C-alpha positions in Angstrom: 71.8 147.2 -39.3 73.9 145.6 -36.6 73.5 146.6 -32.9 76.3 148.8 -31.7 78.2 147.4 -28.7 78.1 149.9 -25.8 80.4 150.3 -22.8 77.9 148.7 -20.5 77.6 145.6 -22.8 81.3 145.1 -22.6 81.3 145.5 -18.8 78.4 143.1 -18.3 80.2 140.5 -20.4 83.4 140.8 -18.3 85.5 141.9 -21.2 87.6 144.1 -18.8 89.1 141.2 -16.8 92.7 140.6 -17.8 95.3 138.1 -16.5 97.2 138.1 -13.3 99.6 141.1 -13.1 102.7 138.8 -13.0 101.7 137.4 -16.4 101.3 140.7 -18.2 103.0 141.8 -21.4 104.3 145.4 -20.9 103.3 146.2 -24.5 99.7 146.1 -23.3 100.2 149.0 -20.8 98.3 151.5 -23.0 95.2 149.4 -22.8 95.3 148.7 -19.0 93.1 150.8 -16.7 94.2 149.6 -13.3 95.2 146.7 -11.1 92.7 145.0 -8.7 93.4 142.0 -6.5 96.6 141.2 -8.6 94.5 141.2 -11.8 94.9 143.8 -14.6 91.7 145.6 -15.5 91.4 146.5 -19.2 90.2 150.0 -20.2 86.9 149.4 -21.9 86.9 152.8 -23.5 90.0 151.6 -25.4 88.4 148.3 -26.2 85.3 150.0 -27.6 87.4 152.4 -29.7 89.6 149.5 -31.0 86.5 147.4 -31.8 85.0 150.2 -33.8 88.2 150.6 -35.8 88.4 146.9 -36.4 84.7 146.8 -37.5 85.3 149.7 -40.0 88.3 147.9 -41.5 86.6 144.5 -41.6 83.6 146.0 -43.4 85.8 147.3 -46.2 87.6 143.9 -46.6 84.4 141.9 -46.7 82.7 144.3 -49.2 85.5 143.3 -51.7 84.0 139.8 -51.8 86.9 138.0 -50.1 86.8 135.5 -47.2 87.7 136.1 -43.6 89.3 133.1 -41.8 88.1 132.7 -38.1 90.7 131.0 -35.8 90.0 129.8 -32.3 91.4 126.5 -31.1 90.9 127.1 -27.3 88.1 125.0 -25.9 85.8 127.8 -24.6 85.8 129.6 -28.0 85.4 126.7 -30.5 81.6 126.5 -30.5 81.0 130.3 -30.5 83.4 130.8 -33.4 82.4 127.8 -35.5 78.7 128.7 -35.2 79.3 132.4 -36.2 81.5 131.4 -39.1 79.0 128.9 -40.4 76.2 131.4 -40.1 78.2 133.8 -42.3 79.5 131.1 -44.6 83.1 132.0 -43.7 86.0 129.5 -43.2 87.2 128.6 -39.7 89.8 126.6 -37.8 88.8 125.4 -34.4 90.7 122.1 -33.9 94.3 122.6 -34.5 96.3 125.1 -36.6 98.3 123.1 -39.1 101.8 124.7 -39.6 101.9 126.1 -43.1 98.1 126.4 -43.5 98.7 129.8 -45.1 102.3 129.8 -46.1 102.0 126.3 -47.7 98.5 126.7 -48.9 98.9 124.5 -52.0 99.6 121.5 -49.8 96.4 122.2 -47.9 94.5 122.4 -51.1 95.8 119.0 -52.1 94.4 117.6 -48.8 91.0 119.3 -49.4 91.0 117.7 -52.9 91.8 114.3 -51.3 88.9 114.7 -48.9 86.6 115.5 -51.8 87.8 112.4 -53.7 87.0 110.2 -50.6 83.5 111.7 -50.5 82.9 110.8 -54.1 84.3 107.3 -53.5 82.1 106.7 -50.4 79.0 107.7 -52.4 79.8 105.3 -55.2 78.4 101.8 -55.2 81.8 100.3 -55.6 82.7 101.5 -52.0 80.4 98.8 -50.5 82.2 96.1 -52.4 85.5 96.9 -50.7 86.7 94.8 -47.8 85.3 95.9 -44.4 88.8 96.8 -43.1 89.5 98.9 -46.2 86.2 100.8 -45.8 87.0 101.4 -42.2 90.5 102.8 -43.0 89.0 105.1 -45.6 86.2 106.3 -43.2 88.8 107.0 -40.5 91.0 109.0 -42.9 87.9 111.0 -43.9 87.0 111.7 -40.3 90.6 112.9 -39.6 90.6 115.2 -42.6 87.1 116.5 -41.6 88.3 117.3 -38.1 91.3 119.3 -39.3 90.0 120.8 -42.5 86.2 120.6 -42.3 85.9 124.4 -41.7 88.0 125.4 -44.7 86.5 123.2 -47.4 85.2 126.2 -49.3 88.5 128.2 -49.0 89.8 128.1 -52.6 92.4 130.8 -52.1 94.2 132.6 -49.3 91.8 134.6 -47.0 91.7 138.4 -47.1 92.0 138.6 -43.3 92.1 136.5 -40.1 90.0 137.0 -37.0 91.6 135.4 -34.1 90.6 134.6 -30.5 93.7 134.7 -28.3 96.6 135.9 -30.4 99.2 134.5 -28.0 97.9 131.0 -28.4 97.5 131.3 -32.1 101.0 132.8 -32.6 101.8 130.5 -35.5 98.7 131.7 -37.4 99.7 135.3 -36.7 103.2 134.7 -37.9 102.1 133.1 -41.2 99.6 135.9 -41.8 102.2 138.6 -41.2 104.6 136.8 -43.5 102.0 137.0 -46.3 100.8 140.5 -45.4 97.3 139.3 -44.5 95.7 141.6 -42.0 95.1 140.1 -38.5 92.1 141.1 -36.3 92.5 139.6 -32.8 91.2 139.7 -29.3 94.3 140.5 -27.2 94.5 139.9 -23.5 96.9 141.5 -21.0 99.5 138.7 -21.6 99.8 139.4 -25.3 101.9 141.6 -27.5 99.4 143.8 -29.4 102.2 145.1 -31.7 102.0 141.9 -33.8 98.4 142.5 -34.6 97.1 144.9 -37.3 93.7 145.4 -35.5 94.0 144.5 -31.8 90.9 144.4 -29.7 91.9 144.5 -26.0 89.7 142.1 -24.0 89.2 139.0 -21.9 90.0 136.1 -24.3 89.2 133.3 -21.7 85.6 134.0 -20.6 82.7 132.6 -22.8 80.6 135.8 -22.6 83.5 138.1 -23.5 84.5 135.9 -26.5 80.9 135.7 -27.5 80.1 139.5 -27.5 83.3 140.4 -29.4 83.0 137.6 -31.9 79.3 138.5 -32.6 80.2 142.2 -32.9 82.7 141.3 -35.7 80.2 138.8 -37.1 77.4 141.4 -37.4 79.8 143.8 -39.2 80.6 141.0 -41.7 76.9 140.3 -42.1 76.2 144.0 -42.8 79.1 144.1 -45.4 77.7 141.0 -47.1 74.2 142.5 -47.3 75.6 145.8 -48.6 77.7 144.0 -51.3 74.6 142.0 -52.4 72.5 145.3 -52.6 75.2 146.9 -54.7 75.5 144.0 -57.1 71.7 143.9 -57.5 71.6 147.6 -58.2 74.4 147.3 -60.8 72.5 144.4 -62.4 69.3 146.3 -62.6 71.2 149.3 -64.1 72.9 147.1 -66.7 69.5 145.5 -67.6 68.0 149.0 -68.1 70.6 150.0 -70.6 70.6 149.2 -74.3 73.6 147.8 -76.2 75.1 151.3 -76.6 75.0 151.9 -72.9 72.1 154.4 -73.1 69.0 154.1 -70.8 66.2 152.1 -72.4 63.0 154.0 -73.1 60.3 152.8 -70.8 57.2 151.6 -72.6 54.3 153.9 -72.2 51.2 152.3 -70.8 48.0 153.6 -72.5 45.4 154.8 -70.2 42.1 153.0 -70.4 39.2 155.0 -71.6 36.3 155.2 -69.4 
């Protein structure tokens, strides 16, 4: 069972620090506690409540067996998000969001197929017989594709949800998800419009510790949901194996007691 994130955990991680007051988005007013030294302070009670709502919704989505796409292209979030996504075997985008990654998914799938074909070519003996310049061009193309699409190689269909760090920066991803009715979970700072997000989590989206605690909170929920799904499947399998062809429970063989 994942550890519940408490108010003090959020405070220690600096989740409450927003942007300068002059950069705020008025739509964030319900989530702001006060102003201090020209900086907006986020109400952590609201953050905690929103995080719990997001976790409950995320758990239901993951239990259905679908993928959640992690998105974080800002420098301080890349490593945290990619590590967590890899741990959970979920797709992620941490380099650059390609326009149409969701709305033109068939084109993205073609690029993934091309990358797979290059991999097969590079493993083949015939690759070494190519001219050095040609091998170099193929290798560079593979590196470029890996950088842009390496995190989504296992994404065979559109994700069931997006988890985004900095919804303002990733506005194209948000717009594409909304167009396709894909739910968006996102950390929203005081300079962001939370109304565009299905499950906004008010918090500092710039500090490493803040990004880390919120990402890992969502990650632990996904992990719980995956384990619960696996348990249910195992139980269903055992139940199916214990039934005969007519769907009736099989009679357990009686073990004869040994005579003394």
